[in-house]
C-alpha angles and dihedrals in degrees: 000000000000129000131186120207146191087248087075094249137111115215125200116211133195101236094206097053103023091232123142107242102182140359115215116208124183106096118101099207142022117323113231106179144015132189136178121226114245090254090050096229098105132049124203122205134181134193155168089280086079093245140111118212133195120213133198104233094207098050101025090229124142104240100181142007120207114209130183109088118109099208146027111321106223104181144018131191134180121223113245092257092048094236098111137042124202123203132193122208144183088239083081092249136118115206129199115208134194103235095206097050104022090232119149103236098183141005112208116211125189111087116103098203139032114317108227106178146017132192135176122224114245094257091046100234097107131052121198123204131186129203152185087251085079094248140108119215129202116210133197104232095207098058105012092240119151105240096191143337118231114215129183108092118106098206139035114309107228106180143018134189137174124227121240099279096035096242096114130046122199123205130192122205148181087252085079094245139105118219127202115211133195101236093204099055103014096237122147106245100183141356114217115208130183109092116104098202138038115310106229103177142023127188134178126226112244097222109030140034095270130126123196121207125193118203140186086241086081098252139108113211126200115210133193101227093200093061103018091232123142105243098187142350116218119204130163125212109279113183093175094052112168097358106151110222097168093116098032113125135185098048129106127249090249091056090047088053092050093049092050090049088056095050108281116133141211111200106246090188086081090061095044094052095043095089093136091068 
């Protein structure tokens, strides 16, 4: 497993033992996203230092740095063949990079607010991006043309994911809902309600028609995309549920992380709305 942190490092963990294998240090600010290549040999990371970095998993060395964004880079995603990397940034741009050369192949313009998330379709021909402008855009990778804009959310759209065959796209939003879209015609197929706070992340199951959504309400929900029903709600014990530590001083980052894992909160709305900083 890989995890990026506010301490400017990426840590690689052995999932079977829980031990930290390597610590990757090159970023100069908070790290916002990490993604493994399809082959599992390269890790991409992005951060508030406006860069995207590629790491050799075996050696822990930074093998390439992509520069060109002019703001915090929120999300990175590899194409299914591993040849391309997409990045989403608060400069309202999506960039498509050549993994082998580091060249920026395309800059995709169209969003009018921060771009929070990017995801490739399973066959690699379409890239989806989600934004604070409350829309999802589908892009043709070959020519950079926007194929369609999906509208229906009433708050920032923080995450997108395709289902296994690429026919359906799921989007999670600050309006507390998940929407399922028909990729071919852009119609909203279903609206999945149940979360009580912002939905920060959606992910598809690789071998069955299930979507997972992660919310600031402290739960992960599993949804059957064929019926729209919530199959299961996952929630860990949280003894400090709802404790606001936004103004707490004198404690370490490690302690803050522990408190948040046990239910304490820092209001991210303050970050999202601080666009003048």
